[in-house]
PDB file of N, CA, C and O in Angstrom, chain B, residues numbered from 101:
ATOM      1  N   MET B 101     -12.301   7.931   5.710  1.00  0.00           N
ATOM      2  CA  MET B 101     -12.067   7.112   5.168  1.00  0.00           C
ATOM      3  C   MET B 101     -13.467   5.873   5.358  1.00  0.00           C
ATOM      4  O   MET B 101     -14.060   5.723   6.426  1.00  0.00           O
ATOM      5  N   ARG B 102     -13.718   5.258   4.358  1.00  0.00           N
ATOM      6  CA  ARG B 102     -15.123   4.340   4.836  1.00  0.00           C
ATOM      7  C   ARG B 102     -14.233   2.953   4.920  1.00  0.00           C
ATOM      8  O   ARG B 102     -13.282   2.774   4.160  1.00  0.00           O
ATOM      9  N   ALA B 103     -14.547   2.195   5.703  1.00  0.00           N
ATOM     10  CA  ALA B 103     -13.944   0.591   5.990  1.00  0.00           C
ATOM     11  C   ALA B 103     -14.734  -0.333   5.268  1.00  0.00           C
ATOM     12  O   ALA B 103     -15.942  -0.442   5.481  1.00  0.00           O
ATOM     13  N   LEU B 104     -14.099  -1.032   4.389  1.00  0.00           N
ATOM     14  CA  LEU B 104     -14.667  -1.945   3.646  1.00  0.00           C
ATOM     15  C   LEU B 104     -14.636  -3.635   4.518  1.00  0.00           C
ATOM     16  O   LEU B 104     -15.372  -4.618   4.442  1.00  0.00           O
ATOM     17  N   GLN B 105     -13.519  -3.350   5.239  1.00  0.00           N
ATOM     18  CA  GLN B 105     -13.196  -4.556   5.906  1.00  0.00           C
ATOM     19  C   GLN B 105     -12.870  -5.961   5.327  1.00  0.00           C
ATOM     20  O   GLN B 105     -13.132  -7.061   5.813  1.00  0.00           O
ATOM     21  N   GLN B 106     -12.227  -5.649   4.158  1.00  0.00           N
ATOM     22  CA  GLN B 106     -11.595  -6.954   3.657  1.00  0.00           C
ATOM     23  C   GLN B 106     -10.335  -6.783   3.164  1.00  0.00           C
ATOM     24  O   GLN B 106      -9.670  -5.821   2.780  1.00  0.00           O
ATOM     25  N   ASN B 107     -10.138  -8.229   3.294  1.00  0.00           N
ATOM     26  CA  ASN B 107      -8.647  -8.489   3.309  1.00  0.00           C
ATOM     27  C   ASN B 107      -8.339  -8.685   1.427  1.00  0.00           C
ATOM     28  O   ASN B 107      -9.090  -9.205   0.603  1.00  0.00           O
ATOM     29  N   VAL B 108      -7.058  -8.096   1.224  1.00  0.00           N
ATOM     30  CA  VAL B 108      -6.536  -8.132  -0.494  1.00  0.00           C
ATOM     31  C   VAL B 108      -5.314  -8.492  -0.077  1.00  0.00           C
ATOM     32  O   VAL B 108      -4.699  -8.396   0.986  1.00  0.00           O
ATOM     33  N   THR B 109      -4.979  -9.154  -1.701  1.00  0.00           N
ATOM     34  CA  THR B 109      -3.028  -9.397  -2.063  1.00  0.00           C
ATOM     35  C   THR B 109      -3.549  -8.680  -3.317  1.00  0.00           C
ATOM     36  O   THR B 109      -4.617  -8.843  -3.908  1.00  0.00           O
ATOM     37  N   VAL B 110      -2.657  -7.952  -3.543  1.00  0.00           N
ATOM     38  CA  VAL B 110      -2.634  -7.274  -4.869  1.00  0.00           C
ATOM     39  C   VAL B 110      -0.906  -6.916  -5.340  1.00  0.00           C
ATOM     40  O   VAL B 110       0.061  -6.883  -4.579  1.00  0.00           O
ATOM     41  N   ALA B 111      -0.927  -6.642  -7.038  1.00  0.00           N
ATOM     42  CA  ALA B 111       0.303  -6.668  -7.008  1.00  0.00           C
ATOM     43  C   ALA B 111       0.643  -5.211  -7.324  1.00  0.00           C
ATOM     44  O   ALA B 111      -0.457  -4.843  -7.738  1.00  0.00           O
ATOM     45  N   GLY B 112       1.491  -4.062  -7.410  1.00  0.00           N
ATOM     46  CA  GLY B 112       1.728  -3.107  -8.052  1.00  0.00           C
ATOM     47  C   GLY B 112       2.706  -2.436  -8.609  1.00  0.00           C
ATOM     48  O   GLY B 112       3.020  -3.178  -9.540  1.00  0.00           O
ATOM     49  N   ARG B 113       3.351  -1.579  -8.652  1.00  0.00           N
ATOM     50  CA  ARG B 113       4.363  -0.949  -8.702  1.00  0.00           C
ATOM     51  C   ARG B 113       4.513   0.460  -7.754  1.00  0.00           C
ATOM     52  O   ARG B 113       3.627   1.261  -7.458  1.00  0.00           O
ATOM     53  N   VAL B 114       6.041   0.473  -7.364  1.00  0.00           N
ATOM     54  CA  VAL B 114       5.967   1.267  -6.435  1.00  0.00           C
ATOM     55  C   VAL B 114       6.200   2.661  -7.041  1.00  0.00           C
ATOM     56  O   VAL B 114       7.295   2.643  -7.605  1.00  0.00           O
ATOM     57  N   ALA B 115       5.722   3.627  -7.128  1.00  0.00           N
ATOM     58  CA  ALA B 115       6.012   4.665  -7.424  1.00  0.00           C
ATOM     59  C   ALA B 115       6.566   5.701  -7.025  1.00  0.00           C
ATOM     60  O   ALA B 115       7.163   6.438  -7.811  1.00  0.00           O
ATOM     61  N   ARG B 116       6.437   6.049  -5.228  1.00  0.00           N
ATOM     62  CA  ARG B 116       7.211   6.564  -4.241  1.00  0.00           C
ATOM     63  C   ARG B 116       6.726   6.367  -2.952  1.00  0.00           C
ATOM     64  O   ARG B 116       5.588   5.921  -2.811  1.00  0.00           O
ATOM     65  N   VAL B 117       7.663   6.727  -1.662  1.00  0.00           N
ATOM     66  CA  VAL B 117       7.700   6.250  -0.676  1.00  0.00           C
ATOM     67  C   VAL B 117       7.724   7.631  -0.058  1.00  0.00           C
ATOM     68  O   VAL B 117       8.537   8.390  -0.586  1.00  0.00           O
ATOM     69  N   ARG B 118       6.984   8.148   0.987  1.00  0.00           N
ATOM     70  CA  ARG B 118       6.641   9.200   1.769  1.00  0.00           C
ATOM     71  C   ARG B 118       6.442   8.998   3.322  1.00  0.00           C
ATOM     72  O   ARG B 118       5.621   8.197   3.769  1.00  0.00           O
ATOM     73  N   PRO B 119       7.085   9.622   3.946  1.00  0.00           N
ATOM     74  CA  PRO B 119       6.856   9.550   5.433  1.00  0.00           C
ATOM     75  C   PRO B 119       5.680  10.243   5.969  1.00  0.00           C
ATOM     76  O   PRO B 119       5.765  11.373   5.487  1.00  0.00           O
ATOM     77  N   ARG B 120       4.577  10.185   6.735  1.00  0.00           N
ATOM     78  CA  ARG B 120       3.132  10.530   7.192  1.00  0.00           C
ATOM     79  C   ARG B 120       3.940  11.643   8.408  1.00  0.00           C
ATOM     80  O   ARG B 120       4.874  11.486   9.194  1.00  0.00           O
ATOM     81  N   ARG B 121       3.107  12.696   8.100  1.00  0.00           N
ATOM     82  CA  ARG B 121       3.081  13.806   9.507  1.00  0.00           C
ATOM     83  C   ARG B 121       3.178  12.913  10.575  1.00  0.00           C
ATOM     84  O   ARG B 121       4.121  12.946  11.365  1.00  0.00           O
ATOM     85  N   THR B 122       1.897  11.809  10.673  1.00  0.00           N
ATOM     86  CA  THR B 122       1.582  11.066  11.976  1.00  0.00           C
ATOM     87  C   THR B 122       2.044  10.033  12.232  1.00  0.00           C
ATOM     88  O   THR B 122       1.717   9.267  13.139  1.00  0.00           O
ATOM     89  N   GLY B 123       3.335   9.850  10.987  1.00  0.00           N
ATOM     90  CA  GLY B 123       3.973   8.131  11.623  1.00  0.00           C
ATOM     91  C   GLY B 123       4.011   7.882  10.324  1.00  0.00           C
ATOM     92  O   GLY B 123       3.460   8.507   9.418  1.00  0.00           O
ATOM     93  N   GLY B 124       4.895   6.645  10.252  1.00  0.00           N
ATOM     94  CA  GLY B 124       4.482   5.670   9.315  1.00  0.00           C
ATOM     95  C   GLY B 124       4.917   6.023   7.714  1.00  0.00           C
ATOM     96  O   GLY B 124       5.573   7.036   7.470  1.00  0.00           O
ATOM     97  N   TRP B 125       4.524   5.167   6.737  1.00  0.00           N
ATOM     98  CA  TRP B 125       4.716   5.750   5.915  1.00  0.00           C
ATOM     99  C   TRP B 125       3.502   5.014   5.068  1.00  0.00           C
ATOM    100  O   TRP B 125       2.777   4.053   5.326  1.00  0.00           O
ATOM    101  N   ARG B 126       3.656   6.223   3.540  1.00  0.00           N
ATOM    102  CA  ARG B 126       2.651   6.059   2.439  1.00  0.00           C
ATOM    103  C   ARG B 126       3.570   5.722   0.939  1.00  0.00           C
ATOM    104  O   ARG B 126       4.356   6.372   0.250  1.00  0.00           O
ATOM    105  N   VAL B 127       2.972   4.308   0.885  1.00  0.00           N
ATOM    106  CA  VAL B 127       3.848   3.794  -0.525  1.00  0.00           C
ATOM    107  C   VAL B 127       2.596   3.923  -1.401  1.00  0.00           C
ATOM    108  O   VAL B 127       1.518   3.346  -1.255  1.00  0.00           O
ATOM    109  N   ARG B 128       3.047   4.988  -2.543  1.00  0.00           N
ATOM    110  CA  ARG B 128       1.932   5.070  -3.525  1.00  0.00           C
ATOM    111  C   ARG B 128       2.065   4.448  -4.772  1.00  0.00           C
ATOM    112  O   ARG B 128       3.143   4.534  -5.361  1.00  0.00           O
ATOM    113  N   LEU B 129       1.185   3.874  -5.229  1.00  0.00           N
ATOM    114  CA  LEU B 129       1.415   2.589  -6.515  1.00  0.00           C
ATOM    115  C   LEU B 129       0.743   3.006  -7.730  1.00  0.00           C
ATOM    116  O   LEU B 129      -0.261   3.717  -7.778  1.00  0.00           O
ATOM    117  N   THR B 130       1.426   2.466  -8.789  1.00  0.00           N
ATOM    118  CA  THR B 130       0.964   2.339 -10.145  1.00  0.00           C
ATOM    119  C   THR B 130       0.674   0.933 -10.667  1.00  0.00           C
ATOM    120  O   THR B 130       1.189   0.058  -9.971  1.00  0.00           O
ATOM    121  N   GLU B 131       0.026   0.532 -11.644  1.00  0.00           N
ATOM    122  CA  GLU B 131      -0.079  -1.039 -12.512  1.00  0.00           C
ATOM    123  C   GLU B 131      -0.587  -1.664 -11.149  1.00  0.00           C
ATOM    124  O   GLU B 131       0.077  -2.571 -10.648  1.00  0.00           O
ATOM    125  N   THR B 132      -1.548  -1.287 -10.634  1.00  0.00           N
ATOM    126  CA  THR B 132      -2.278  -2.165 -10.031  1.00  0.00           C
ATOM    127  C   THR B 132      -3.611  -3.003 -10.393  1.00  0.00           C
ATOM    128  O   THR B 132      -4.104  -3.848  -9.646  1.00  0.00           O
ATOM    129  N   GLY B 133      -4.117  -2.630 -11.665  1.00  0.00           N
ATOM    130  CA  GLY B 133      -5.118  -3.168 -12.889  1.00  0.00           C
ATOM    131  C   GLY B 133      -6.632  -2.806 -12.192  1.00  0.00           C
ATOM    132  O   GLY B 133      -7.714  -3.392 -12.185  1.00  0.00           O
ATOM    133  N   GLY B 134      -6.033  -1.276 -11.495  1.00  0.00           N
ATOM    134  CA  GLY B 134      -7.429  -0.662 -10.936  1.00  0.00           C
ATOM    135  C   GLY B 134      -7.452   0.189 -10.071  1.00  0.00           C
ATOM    136  O   GLY B 134      -6.405   0.770  -9.785  1.00  0.00           O
ATOM    137  N   ALA B 135      -8.766   0.523  -9.357  1.00  0.00           N
ATOM    138  CA  ALA B 135      -8.189   1.757  -8.431  1.00  0.00           C
ATOM    139  C   ALA B 135      -7.689   1.827  -7.044  1.00  0.00           C
ATOM    140  O   ALA B 135      -8.136   2.614  -6.209  1.00  0.00           O
ATOM    141  N   LEU B 136      -6.659   0.896  -6.812  1.00  0.00           N
ATOM    142  CA  LEU B 136      -6.043   1.096  -6.070  1.00  0.00           C
ATOM    143  C   LEU B 136      -4.794   1.815  -6.026  1.00  0.00           C
ATOM    144  O   LEU B 136      -3.841   1.242  -6.556  1.00  0.00           O
ATOM    145  N   GLY B 137      -4.547   3.201  -5.394  1.00  0.00           N
ATOM    146  CA  GLY B 137      -3.419   3.560  -5.340  1.00  0.00           C
ATOM    147  C   GLY B 137      -2.401   3.975  -4.560  1.00  0.00           C
ATOM    148  O   GLY B 137      -1.404   4.564  -4.976  1.00  0.00           O
ATOM    149  N   ALA B 138      -2.690   3.601  -3.111  1.00  0.00           N
ATOM    150  CA  ALA B 138      -1.391   3.317  -1.806  1.00  0.00           C
ATOM    151  C   ALA B 138      -1.508   2.323  -1.060  1.00  0.00           C
ATOM    152  O   ALA B 138      -2.249   1.450  -1.512  1.00  0.00           O
ATOM    153  N   ALA B 139      -0.988   2.099   0.055  1.00  0.00           N
ATOM    154  CA  ALA B 139      -0.628   1.390   0.957  1.00  0.00           C
ATOM    155  C   ALA B 139      -0.216   2.155   2.211  1.00  0.00           C
ATOM    156  O   ALA B 139       0.625   3.042   2.068  1.00  0.00           O
ATOM    157  N   GLU B 140      -0.663   1.935   3.301  1.00  0.00           N
ATOM    158  CA  GLU B 140       0.209   2.788   4.600  1.00  0.00           C
ATOM    159  C   GLU B 140       0.732   1.675   5.474  1.00  0.00           C
ATOM    160  O   GLU B 140       0.264   0.629   5.924  1.00  0.00           O
ATOM    161  N   ILE B 141       1.782   2.253   5.533  1.00  0.00           N
ATOM    162  CA  ILE B 141       2.872   1.299   6.867  1.00  0.00           C
ATOM    163  C   ILE B 141       2.696   1.989   8.075  1.00  0.00           C
ATOM    164  O   ILE B 141       3.228   3.082   8.272  1.00  0.00           O
ATOM    165  N   ARG B 142       1.957   1.402   8.928  1.00  0.00           N
ATOM    166  CA  ARG B 142       1.917   1.701  10.150  1.00  0.00           C
ATOM    167  C   ARG B 142       2.831   1.896  11.271  1.00  0.00           C
ATOM    168  O   ARG B 142       3.598   0.935  11.316  1.00  0.00           O
ATOM    169  N   PRO B 143       3.145   3.025  12.502  1.00  0.00           N
ATOM    170  CA  PRO B 143       4.477   2.975  12.739  1.00  0.00           C
ATOM    171  C   PRO B 143       4.441   1.555  13.750  1.00  0.00           C
ATOM    172  O   PRO B 143       5.451   0.894  13.993  1.00  0.00           O
ATOM    173  N   TRP B 144       3.253   1.281  14.206  1.00  0.00           N
ATOM    174  CA  TRP B 144       3.359  -0.048  15.065  1.00  0.00           C
ATOM    175  C   TRP B 144       3.579  -1.387  14.340  1.00  0.00           C
ATOM    176  O   TRP B 144       3.722  -2.460  14.927  1.00  0.00           O
ATOM    177  N   ASN B 145       3.594  -1.191  12.804  1.00  0.00           N
ATOM    178  CA  ASN B 145       3.913  -2.508  11.926  1.00  0.00           C
ATOM    179  C   ASN B 145       4.959  -2.010  11.087  1.00  0.00           C
ATOM    180  O   ASN B 145       4.761  -1.780   9.894  1.00  0.00           O
ATOM    181  N   PRO B 146       6.113  -1.823  11.674  1.00  0.00           N
ATOM    182  CA  PRO B 146       7.430  -1.562  10.960  1.00  0.00           C
ATOM    183  C   PRO B 146       8.045  -2.388  10.138  1.00  0.00           C
ATOM    184  O   PRO B 146       8.918  -3.164  10.529  1.00  0.00           O
ATOM    185  N   LEU B 147       7.543  -2.279   8.586  1.00  0.00           N
ATOM    186  CA  LEU B 147       7.683  -2.970   7.446  1.00  0.00           C
ATOM    187  C   LEU B 147       8.758  -2.385   7.082  1.00  0.00           C
ATOM    188  O   LEU B 147       8.819  -1.199   7.406  1.00  0.00           O
ATOM    189  N   PRO B 148       9.691  -2.836   6.481  1.00  0.00           N
ATOM    190  CA  PRO B 148      11.183  -2.817   5.630  1.00  0.00           C
ATOM    191  C   PRO B 148      10.236  -1.693   4.582  1.00  0.00           C
ATOM    192  O   PRO B 148       9.026  -1.915   4.547  1.00  0.00           O
ATOM    193  N   LEU B 149      10.770  -0.522   3.753  1.00  0.00           N
ATOM    194  CA  LEU B 149      10.200   0.148   2.739  1.00  0.00           C
ATOM    195  C   LEU B 149      10.882  -0.478   1.707  1.00  0.00           C
ATOM    196  O   LEU B 149      12.045  -0.838   1.523  1.00  0.00           O
ATOM    197  N   PRO B 150       9.275  -0.526   0.744  1.00  0.00           N
ATOM    198  CA  PRO B 150      10.316  -0.873  -0.720  1.00  0.00           C
ATOM    199  C   PRO B 150      10.944   0.001  -1.383  1.00  0.00           C
ATOM    200  O   PRO B 150      10.853   1.202  -1.129  1.00  0.00           O
ATOM    201  N   PRO B 151      11.782  -0.559  -2.476  1.00  0.00           N
ATOM    202  CA  PRO B 151      12.576   0.440  -3.250  1.00  0.00           C
ATOM    203  C   PRO B 151      11.080   1.258  -4.472  1.00  0.00           C
ATOM    204  O   PRO B 151      10.049   0.697  -4.843  1.00  0.00           O
ATOM    205  N   ARG B 152      11.461   2.398  -4.725  1.00  0.00           N
ATOM    206  CA  ARG B 152      10.715   2.943  -5.992  1.00  0.00           C
ATOM    207  C   ARG B 152      11.297   2.144  -6.910  1.00  0.00           C
ATOM    208  O   ARG B 152      12.447   1.708  -6.975  1.00  0.00           O
ATOM    209  N   GLY B 153      10.025   1.959  -7.863  1.00  0.00           N
ATOM    210  CA  GLY B 153      10.429   1.277  -9.137  1.00  0.00           C
ATOM    211  C   GLY B 153       9.823  -0.218  -9.049  1.00  0.00           C
ATOM    212  O   GLY B 153       9.210  -0.799  -9.945  1.00  0.00           O
ATOM    213  N   ALA B 154      10.152  -0.731  -7.699  1.00  0.00           N
ATOM    214  CA  ALA B 154      10.376  -2.213  -7.661  1.00  0.00           C
ATOM    215  C   ALA B 154       8.067  -2.809  -7.754  1.00  0.00           C
ATOM    216  O   ALA B 154       7.085  -2.237  -7.282  1.00  0.00           O
ATOM    217  N   ARG B 155       8.153  -3.659  -8.291  1.00  0.00           N
ATOM    218  CA  ARG B 155       7.047  -4.538  -8.420  1.00  0.00           C
ATOM    219  C   ARG B 155       6.689  -5.736  -7.710  1.00  0.00           C
ATOM    220  O   ARG B 155       7.046  -6.880  -7.993  1.00  0.00           O
ATOM    221  N   ILE B 156       5.623  -5.205  -6.342  1.00  0.00           N
ATOM    222  CA  ILE B 156       5.272  -5.693  -5.182  1.00  0.00           C
ATOM    223  C   ILE B 156       4.423  -6.341  -5.452  1.00  0.00           C
ATOM    224  O   ILE B 156       3.643  -6.018  -6.347  1.00  0.00           O
ATOM    225  N   ILE B 157       4.316  -7.372  -4.818  1.00  0.00           N
ATOM    226  CA  ILE B 157       2.974  -8.088  -3.894  1.00  0.00           C
ATOM    227  C   ILE B 157       2.573  -7.848  -2.111  1.00  0.00           C
ATOM    228  O   ILE B 157       3.026  -8.366  -1.090  1.00  0.00           O
ATOM    229  N   LEU B 158       1.592  -6.890  -2.343  1.00  0.00           N
ATOM    230  CA  LEU B 158       1.681  -6.672  -1.158  1.00  0.00           C
ATOM    231  C   LEU B 158      -0.037  -7.073  -0.155  1.00  0.00           C
ATOM    232  O   LEU B 158      -1.105  -7.092  -0.767  1.00  0.00           O
ATOM    233  N   ARG B 159       0.028  -7.308   1.156  1.00  0.00           N
ATOM    234  CA  ARG B 159      -1.499  -7.546   1.733  1.00  0.00           C
ATOM    235  C   ARG B 159      -1.782  -6.953   2.886  1.00  0.00           C
ATOM    236  O   ARG B 159      -1.022  -6.815   3.844  1.00  0.00           O
ATOM    237  N   GLY B 160      -2.999  -6.568   2.773  1.00  0.00           N
ATOM    238  CA  GLY B 160      -3.737  -6.073   4.060  1.00  0.00           C
ATOM    239  C   GLY B 160      -5.211  -5.652   3.715  1.00  0.00           C
ATOM    240  O   GLY B 160      -5.917  -6.170   2.851  1.00  0.00           O
ATOM    241  N   ARG B 161      -5.522  -4.681   4.501  1.00  0.00           N
ATOM    242  CA  ARG B 161      -6.869  -4.445   4.386  1.00  0.00           C
ATOM    243  C   ARG B 161      -7.373  -3.329   3.691  1.00  0.00           C
ATOM    244  O   ARG B 161      -6.905  -2.303   4.185  1.00  0.00           O
ATOM    245  N   VAL B 162      -8.141  -3.100   2.739  1.00  0.00           N
ATOM    246  CA  VAL B 162      -8.477  -2.401   2.046  1.00  0.00           C
ATOM    247  C   VAL B 162      -9.782  -1.451   2.289  1.00  0.00           C
ATOM    248  O   VAL B 162     -10.861  -1.976   2.563  1.00  0.00           O
ATOM    249  N   ARG B 163      -9.674  -0.322   2.202  1.00  0.00           N
ATOM    250  CA  ARG B 163     -10.356   0.974   2.469  1.00  0.00           C
ATOM    251  C   ARG B 163     -10.453   1.623   1.325  1.00  0.00           C
ATOM    252  O   ARG B 163      -9.765   1.366   0.337  1.00  0.00           O
ATOM    253  N   TYR B 164     -11.448   2.641   1.401  1.00  0.00           N
ATOM    254  CA  TYR B 164     -11.663   3.755   0.380  1.00  0.00           C
ATOM    255  C   TYR B 164     -11.286   5.311   0.874  1.00  0.00           C
ATOM    256  O   TYR B 164     -11.861   5.969   1.742  1.00  0.00           O
ATOM    257  N   ASP B 165     -10.321   5.632   0.181  1.00  0.00           N
ATOM    258  CA  ASP B 165     -10.063   7.241   0.510  1.00  0.00           C
ATOM    259  C   ASP B 165     -10.778   8.408  -0.108  1.00  0.00           C
ATOM    260  O   ASP B 165     -10.494   9.105  -1.082  1.00  0.00           O
ATOM    261  N   ASP B 166     -11.828   8.425   0.765  1.00  0.00           N
ATOM    262  CA  ASP B 166     -12.457   9.376   0.065  1.00  0.00           C
ATOM    263  C   ASP B 166     -11.694  10.937  -0.179  1.00  0.00           C
ATOM    264  O   ASP B 166     -12.084  11.581  -1.153  1.00  0.00           O
ATOM    265  N   GLU B 167     -10.893  11.379   0.476  1.00  0.00           N
ATOM    266  CA  GLU B 167     -10.095  12.809   0.249  1.00  0.00           C
ATOM    267  C   GLU B 167      -9.230  12.746  -1.276  1.00  0.00           C
ATOM    268  O   GLU B 167      -9.010  13.686  -2.040  1.00  0.00           O
ATOM    269  N   HIS B 168      -8.896  11.528  -1.398  1.00  0.00           N
ATOM    270  CA  HIS B 168      -7.718  11.341  -2.885  1.00  0.00           C
ATOM    271  C   HIS B 168      -8.601  10.592  -3.656  1.00  0.00           C
ATOM    272  O   HIS B 168      -8.313  10.851  -4.825  1.00  0.00           O
ATOM    273  N   GLY B 169      -9.908   9.471  -3.608  1.00  0.00           N
ATOM    274  CA  GLY B 169     -10.373   9.052  -4.528  1.00  0.00           C
ATOM    275  C   GLY B 169     -10.157   7.879  -4.704  1.00  0.00           C
ATOM    276  O   GLY B 169     -10.885   7.438  -5.594  1.00  0.00           O
ATOM    277  N   TRP B 170      -9.390   7.029  -4.211  1.00  0.00           N
ATOM    278  CA  TRP B 170      -8.847   5.943  -4.571  1.00  0.00           C
ATOM    279  C   TRP B 170      -8.892   4.546  -3.339  1.00  0.00           C
ATOM    280  O   TRP B 170      -9.235   4.658  -2.162  1.00  0.00           O
ATOM    281  N   TYR B 171      -8.558   3.612  -3.852  1.00  0.00           N
ATOM    282  CA  TYR B 171      -8.881   2.648  -2.427  1.00  0.00           C
ATOM    283  C   TYR B 171      -6.945   2.412  -2.131  1.00  0.00           C
ATOM    284  O   TYR B 171      -5.957   2.493  -2.860  1.00  0.00           O
ATOM    285  N   VAL B 172      -7.151   2.135  -0.839  1.00  0.00           N
ATOM    286  CA  VAL B 172      -5.759   2.561   0.050  1.00  0.00           C
ATOM    287  C   VAL B 172      -5.782   0.964   0.897  1.00  0.00           C
ATOM    288  O   VAL B 172      -6.827   0.480   1.333  1.00  0.00           O
ATOM    289  N   VAL B 173      -4.746   0.452   0.989  1.00  0.00           N
ATOM    290  CA  VAL B 173      -4.199  -1.304   1.739  1.00  0.00           C
ATOM    291  C   VAL B 173      -3.766  -0.305   2.847  1.00  0.00           C
ATOM    292  O   VAL B 173      -2.886   0.522   2.610  1.00  0.00           O
ATOM    293  N   ASP B 174      -4.465  -0.387   4.229  1.00  0.00           N
ATOM    294  CA  ASP B 174      -4.374   0.107   5.155  1.00  0.00           C
ATOM    295  C   ASP B 174      -5.111  -0.457   6.417  1.00  0.00           C
ATOM    296  O   ASP B 174      -6.337  -0.445   6.534  1.00  0.00           O
ATOM    297  N   PRO B 175      -4.398  -0.864   7.181  1.00  0.00           N
ATOM    298  CA  PRO B 175      -2.865  -0.767   7.375  1.00  0.00           C
ATOM    299  C   PRO B 175      -2.034  -2.011   6.448  1.00  0.00           C
ATOM    300  O   PRO B 175      -2.604  -3.029   6.055  1.00  0.00           O
ATOM    301  N   LEU B 176      -0.833  -1.751   6.239  1.00  0.00           N
ATOM    302  CA  LEU B 176      -0.503  -2.892   4.650  1.00  0.00           C
ATOM    303  C   LEU B 176       0.357  -4.072   6.045  1.00  0.00           C
ATOM    304  O   LEU B 176       1.388  -3.832   6.672  1.00  0.00           O
ATOM    305  N   GLU B 177      -0.394  -5.092   6.121  1.00  0.00           N
ATOM    306  CA  GLU B 177       0.146  -6.173   6.565  1.00  0.00           C
ATOM    307  C   GLU B 177       1.688  -6.819   6.419  1.00  0.00           C
ATOM    308  O   GLU B 177       2.487  -7.277   7.235  1.00  0.00           O
ATOM    309  N   GLY B 178       1.698  -6.639   5.090  1.00  0.00           N
ATOM    310  CA  GLY B 178       3.188  -7.356   4.311  1.00  0.00           C
ATOM    311  C   GLY B 178       3.821  -7.085   3.216  1.00  0.00           C
ATOM    312  O   GLY B 178       2.889  -7.165   2.416  1.00  0.00           O
ATOM    313  N   TRP B 179       4.723  -6.824   2.611  1.00  0.00           N
ATOM    314  CA  TRP B 179       4.621  -7.149   1.118  1.00  0.00           C
ATOM    315  C   TRP B 179       6.012  -8.336   0.582  1.00  0.00           C
ATOM    316  O   TRP B 179       6.697  -9.020   1.342  1.00  0.00           O
ATOM    317  N   GLN B 180       6.073  -8.290  -0.434  1.00  0.00           N
ATOM    318  CA  GLN B 180       7.156  -8.972  -1.020  1.00  0.00           C
ATOM    319  C   GLN B 180       7.258  -8.820  -2.607  1.00  0.00           C
ATOM    320  O   GLN B 180       6.409  -8.749  -3.496  1.00  0.00           O
ATOM    321  N   ASP B 181       8.759  -8.799  -2.587  1.00  0.00           N
ATOM    322  CA  ASP B 181       9.137  -8.453  -4.352  1.00  0.00           C
ATOM    323  C   ASP B 181       8.696  -9.194  -5.150  1.00  0.00           C
ATOM    324  O   ASP B 181       9.235 -10.301  -5.140  1.00  0.00           O
ATOM    325  N   ALA B 182       7.574  -8.987  -6.176  1.00  0.00           N
ATOM    326  CA  ALA B 182       6.994  -9.940  -7.284  1.00  0.00           C
ATOM    327  C   ALA B 182       7.702 -10.634  -7.789  1.00  0.00           C
ATOM    328  O   ALA B 182       7.427 -11.814  -8.002  1.00  0.00           O
ATOM    329  N   ASP B 183       9.472  -9.739  -8.311  1.00  0.00           N
ATOM    330  CA  ASP B 183      10.026 -10.680  -8.957  1.00  0.00           C
ATOM    331  C   ASP B 183      10.855 -11.976  -8.305  1.00  0.00           C
ATOM    332  O   ASP B 183      11.485 -12.911  -8.800  1.00  0.00           O
ATOM    333  N   SER B 184      10.625 -11.676  -7.328  1.00  0.00           N
ATOM    334  CA  SER B 184      11.814 -13.002  -6.677  1.00  0.00           C
ATOM    335  C   SER B 184      10.342 -14.252  -6.227  1.00  0.00           C
ATOM    336  O   SER B 184      10.457 -14.861  -5.164  1.00  0.00           O
ATOM    337  N   ARG B 185       9.570 -14.409  -6.766  1.00  0.00           N
ATOM    338  CA  ARG B 185       8.476 -15.204  -6.814  1.00  0.00           C
ATOM    339  C   ARG B 185       8.731 -16.444  -7.410  1.00  0.00           C
ATOM    340  O   ARG B 185       7.828 -17.272  -7.523  1.00  0.00           O
TER     341      ARG B 185
END
């Protein structure tokens, strides 16, 4: 992965949440309005898992994932339900 070293705040809908083999969680996103495809919850920052189908606003550092061909928020610093704002 190449690092852009840029922090972002973006909204998206949670398509699925899966555990990672190395620990933590990958949150797959849709409806982000661009090429952002996922967010990584790292084991050292245990956040509550967002529910599938929820529209969320997330914050963190953006990186490009060469393997998947999308941008990922990694690590995810925090998220909140967009409908509760």
